[in-house]
C-alpha positions in Angstrom: 29.2 11.2 7.6 30.0 13.8 10.3 28.0 13.8 13.5 25.3 15.8 14.2 25.5 15.6 18.1 21.5 13.8 17.9 21.0 10.2 17.7 17.4 9.0 17.3 18.0 6.0 15.1 21.1 3.0 14.9 23.3 3.2 11.9 21.4 2.1 8.1 23.0 -1.5 8.5 21.1 -2.2 11.3 17.6 -1.5 10.6 15.5 -4.8 9.7 13.6 -4.6 6.0 10.6 -6.3 5.7 11.7 -7.2 2.3 15.5 -8.4 2.0 17.3 -8.0 -1.4 16.9 -11.6 -2.6 13.2 -11.1 -1.6 12.8 -7.3 -3.2 14.1 -8.8 -6.7 12.2 -11.6 -6.7 8.9 -9.3 -6.3 10.3 -6.9 -9.3 10.4 -10.4 -11.3 7.2 -11.2 -10.5 5.8 -7.5 -10.9 7.5 -8.1 -14.8 5.5 -11.2 -15.1 2.3 -9.8 -14.3 3.3 -7.4 -16.9 3.5 -9.7 -19.3 0.4 -11.2 -19.0 -1.0 -7.8 -19.5 -2.4 -7.4 -15.9 -0.5 -4.0 -15.1 1.9 -1.3 -16.9 3.4 -0.7 -13.7 3.5 -1.2 -9.8 5.4 0.5 -7.1 6.9 -2.2 -5.3 7.8 -1.0 -1.5 9.7 -2.3 1.6 9.8 -1.1 5.4 12.8 -0.6 7.5 12.7 -1.0 11.2 14.5 -0.2 14.3 13.9 -0.1 18.2 14.0 3.1 19.5 13.7 4.6 23.2 11.7 6.8 24.7 13.8 9.6 24.4 13.1 9.2 20.2 11.2 12.5 19.3 9.4 13.4 16.3 10.0 16.9 16.6 13.7 16.6 16.6 14.1 14.2 14.2 11.8 16.3 12.1 14.6 19.0 13.0 17.4 17.6 11.8 15.6 16.3 8.2 14.9 20.0 7.5 18.7 20.8 8.2 20.1 17.7 6.1 17.4 16.9 3.9 15.1 20.3 3.2 12.0 19.0 1.6 8.9 21.1 0.2 6.5 19.7 2.0 7.6 18.7 5.7 6.1 18.3 8.8 5.1 16.4 11.9 1.8 15.0 12.5 1.3 12.8 16.3 -2.0 10.7 16.8 -1.6 10.2 20.6 -4.5 7.8 21.0 -2.7 5.6 18.1 0.5 6.0 19.4 2.2 7.2 16.5 4.1 9.9 15.7 4.9 11.0 12.3 8.3 13.3 10.9 7.8 13.9 6.7 9.9 15.2 4.4 8.3 14.9 0.9 9.1 16.2 -2.2 5.9 15.0 -3.8 3.1 16.9 -4.2 -0.1 14.6 -3.9 -2.8 17.3 -4.1 -3.1 21.3 -4.2 -6.4 22.8 -4.0 -7.4 26.2 -5.0 -11.1 26.8 -5.0 -12.0 24.9 -7.9 -8.4 24.3 -9.1 -6.7 21.1 -8.5 -2.6 20.3 -9.3 -0.8 17.0 -8.7 3.1 16.9 -9.2 3.8 13.1 -9.8 7.4 11.9 -9.2 8.7 9.0 -11.5 12.2 8.6 -12.1 14.9 8.9 -9.7 18.8 8.9 -10.0 22.0 10.2 -7.9 22.7 12.8 -11.0 20.5 13.7 -14.2 22.9 11.6 -16.4 21.4 8.5 -14.6 18.0 8.7 -15.4 17.5 6.8 -18.4 14.8 5.5 -21.0 12.8 3.0 -18.6 12.4 6.5 -16.0 10.6 8.7 -18.7 8.3 5.9 -19.6 7.6 5.0 -16.0 6.8 9.1 -15.6 4.7 9.6 -18.8 2.6 6.1 -17.3 1.7 7.5 -14.0 0.5 10.8 -16.0 -1.7 9.1 -17.6 -3.1 7.6 -14.6 -3.6 10.9 -12.7 -4.8 12.8 -15.8 -7.6 10.1 -15.8 -8.0 10.2 -11.8 -8.4 14.3 -12.0 -10.7 13.8 -15.4 -13.3 11.8 -13.7 -14.2 14.9 -11.4 -13.1 17.6 -13.3 -15.0 19.8 -16.1 -14.5 18.4 -19.9 -11.3 19.7 -21.8 -9.9 21.6 -18.5 -7.3 18.7 -17.5 -3.8 19.8 -18.6 -0.2 19.0 -18.4 2.1 22.3 -17.9 5.3 20.2 -17.4 6.7 17.4 -18.5 9.1 15.0 -16.9 11.1 18.2 -15.6 14.4 17.5 -14.0 14.4 18.6 -10.1 17.5 18.1 -7.8 16.8 16.9 -4.2 19.4 16.5 -1.8 21.4 13.5 -3.0 19.5 12.5 -5.5 17.4 13.9 -9.0 13.6 13.0 -10.0 11.6 13.6 -12.8 8.8 15.6 -12.0 5.5 16.2 -14.1 2.4 18.3 -13.2 -1.0 17.9 -14.1 -3.6 20.6 -13.4 -8.1 20.4 -13.5 -10.6 22.7 -12.4 -13.1 20.5 -10.5 -17.1 20.6 -11.4 -19.1 22.4 -9.3 -20.7 19.3 -8.0 -17.2 17.8 -6.6 -16.9 18.0 -2.8 -13.8 16.5 -0.3 -15.0 13.1 -0.5 -15.3 12.7 -4.3 -12.0 14.6 -4.8 -9.9 12.3 -2.5 -12.0 9.1 -3.7 -10.9 9.8 -7.3 -7.5 10.1 -6.6 -6.3 8.3 -3.4 -4.5 6.6 -3.1 -1.5 8.4 -5.2 -0.9 6.7 -8.5 2.9 7.6 -8.3 2.9 5.0 -5.4 0.9 2.3 -6.5 0.5 2.2 -10.2 -1.2 1.5 -13.4 -3.9 0.1 -13.5 -4.3 1.3 -10.1 -6.5 -1.6 -9.0 -4.7 -4.1 -10.5 -1.5 -2.7 -9.0 -2.9 -2.9 -5.8 -3.7 -6.3 -6.0 -0.5 -7.4 -7.0 1.3 -5.5 -4.4 -0.7 -6.8 -1.7 0.5 -10.6 -2.3 4.2 -9.2 -2.6 4.5 -6.6 0.7 5.1 -8.6 3.6 4.5 -5.1 5.9 1.9 -2.6 6.2 2.7 0.4 4.8 1.0 2.6 7.5 1.3 6.7 6.8 4.0 6.2 4.3 3.1 6.5 0.7 -0.5 8.0 2.0 -1.6 11.7 2.5 -0.1 14.0 4.8 -0.8 17.7 4.7 -4.1 20.1 5.7 -7.4 20.4 4.7 -9.3 23.7 5.0 -12.6 22.8 3.6 -14.8 26.1 4.1 -12.2 28.0 2.0 -11.8 24.8 -0.4 -8.0 24.8 -0.2 -5.9 22.2 0.4 -1.9 21.0 0.2 -1.3 17.5 0.6 1.9 15.7 -0.4 2.3 11.9 -0.7 4.2 10.8 2.5 6.9 9.4 1.0 10.5 10.3 2.7 8.5 9.5 5.8 9.5 8.3 9.5 6.9 7.5 12.1 7.6 6.0 15.1 5.0 3.3 16.6 5.0 3.5 20.2 4.0 1.0 23.2 3.0 2.6 26.9 6.2 2.3 28.0 7.2 4.9 25.5 9.5 2.9 23.8 8.8 1.4 20.2 9.7 1.2 16.6 10.7 3.7 14.3 9.8 2.7 10.5 10.6 4.1 7.3 9.3 3.0 3.9 11.2 2.9 0.6 10.3 1.8 -2.8 10.7 1.6 -6.7 8.3 1.8 -9.5 8.8 -1.8 -11.5 7.6 -1.6 -15.5 8.9 -4.3 -18.0 12.1 -2.2 -18.5 13.3 -3.0 -14.9 15.9 -4.3 -14.0 15.7 -6.2 -10.7 19.3 -5.1 -9.1 18.7 -1.7 -10.3 15.2 -1.1 -8.3 17.3 -2.4 -5.5 19.2 0.0 -5.6 17.1 2.7 -6.2 15.3 1.8 -3.0 19.3 2.3 -1.3 19.6 5.4 -2.3 16.4 7.2 -1.9 17.2 5.5 2.0 20.3 6.3 2.7 20.7 10.0 2.6 17.7 9.9 5.7 18.4 6.8 7.6 22.4 8.7 8.0 20.4 11.7 9.5 18.2 9.8 11.8 21.2 8.0 13.1 23.0 11.3 14.0 24.8 11.8 10.8 25.8 14.5 8.4 25.6 12.9 4.9 28.0 13.9 2.7 27.7 14.1 -1.1 28.9 10.6 -2.7 30.3 10.0 -6.1 31.2 6.7 -5.7 29.5 3.6 -7.7 25.9 2.7 -6.7 26.4 -0.7 -6.5 28.9 0.1 -3.3 26.2 2.0 -1.5 25.3 1.3 2.1 23.1 -1.3 3.2 20.0 0.0 4.2 18.4 -2.8 6.1 18.8 -6.1 6.8 16.6 -9.4 7.7 14.1 -11.1 5.5 10.5 -11.6 4.6 10.1 -13.6 1.5 6.8 -12.2 -0.7 3.3 -13.4 1.0 -0.1 -12.4 1.4 0.2 -10.6 4.3 1.1 -7.0 3.5 -1.4 -3.5 3.1 -0.7 -1.3 0.6 -3.1 1.6 1.1 -6.4 1.9 3.2 -8.5 2.4 0.1 -7.9 0.7 -3.0 -9.6 2.7 -5.9 -9.8 1.5 -9.4 -8.8 3.6 -11.9 -6.2 3.0 -14.6 -4.5 5.3 -17.5 -6.5 7.5 -19.7 -7.0 6.1 -23.4 -6.9 10.2 -24.0 -3.7 11.1 -26.7 -1.3 13.0 -25.0 -0.7 16.4 -26.7 2.4 17.8 -27.4 4.2 15.9 -25.1 7.6 14.9 -25.3 7.9 11.4 -25.0 11.3 10.3 -26.8 12.6 7.3 -25.4 16.8 7.4 -24.5 19.2 4.8 -24.2 20.1 3.6 -21.3 23.6 5.1 -21.6 22.1 8.5 -23.0 22.1 11.3 -20.4 19.3 13.1 -20.7 19.1 16.6 -22.5 
C-alpha cells in the first residue's frame, strides 16, 4: 500500500485483538455446539482490535481518509465529549430508515472477496437474518405489509462483496419511537437468531465490550417521523484519557452457522478489517488477488473466551418468524459454485 501522508494508528499487525485466532476459532466451534443442541441457529461472533494513539489522532481526519479510501453509504463522525469518545463510521449497512409510516431495513449477511467466493452458507445466513428482521418489524407493523423487495442481492463494496436484502413494512398508527427501537434493536445481523439466545451465548464468548460497534449510528427527526440509522460496523472509536491520548478501537466479526468453518470465519474477520486498518495506518489499500489464507494478520494478543464480554446495551427477545417465505429464491449452492 502507498502512504497517504496521514497516520492515525499503527500498522495492522501491531493491533491487539480481544480474541486471537485460537480463541476465535474455539468460539466458532462452541457456537456450533449450541446450534447442534438446538439453542440457536446463528450467532455473530465479534472481536475488538485496539491500538494506543496520541492526542493528535483526530476522528474528523480519520473519517476523511476513510471516505477517500473506503467510501461507504453511511458515514459520519460523532463526538461524545462527556464520555471521552469519538466515533468515525464508514458503514455499508442500513439498520433502519423511516419515512412516516414506512420503515425499511437492509440486513447484510454473507461476505467474500469476490462474488465467486460466496457460498451456500452465506446465502442461508442471509435468509435466516431476513426472517428474523421480518419478525422484528412485523411486531409493530400492520398485518400483511411486511415484504422482502430484495433478497440476497450481491453488492460490491471496497475490497469485498456482500449479500444484501431489503425488508419493508408499514408501521401501525400507535407505533412510536420507543416501540420501534425496542422491537428492532440490537440489529439482527450483528446478533443472531433467535436474538435473545444469541445474545446470551455471545456474552459468554466475547471478552471485550463492543462499545459503539454494532450499535445504531445516524440521525432521527422525531417530529417529522423520519430517521436513517446505520449498523455501526466498519467503525472506529477513540476512548480518550484526560491527557488526550487513548485507545483507538475497531470491531470485526462473522456470522456463525452450522455450516461455518472456523478458519474461514477467522479469515472473514481479517478481510473486513484489513482495508480499514491500512487506511488508519496511513497506507492506501490496493486491490488484492492473493489467497485469503495469506491475508495480513490484523491483531495479535490473546484473550481466551470467558464471561467478561458484553454484546449490546439492549437485549430484545425475538427469533426467526415462522411465516412462509413467499417468492424467495433460496436454492442451496455448493461451496465451489459461484453465485449467478
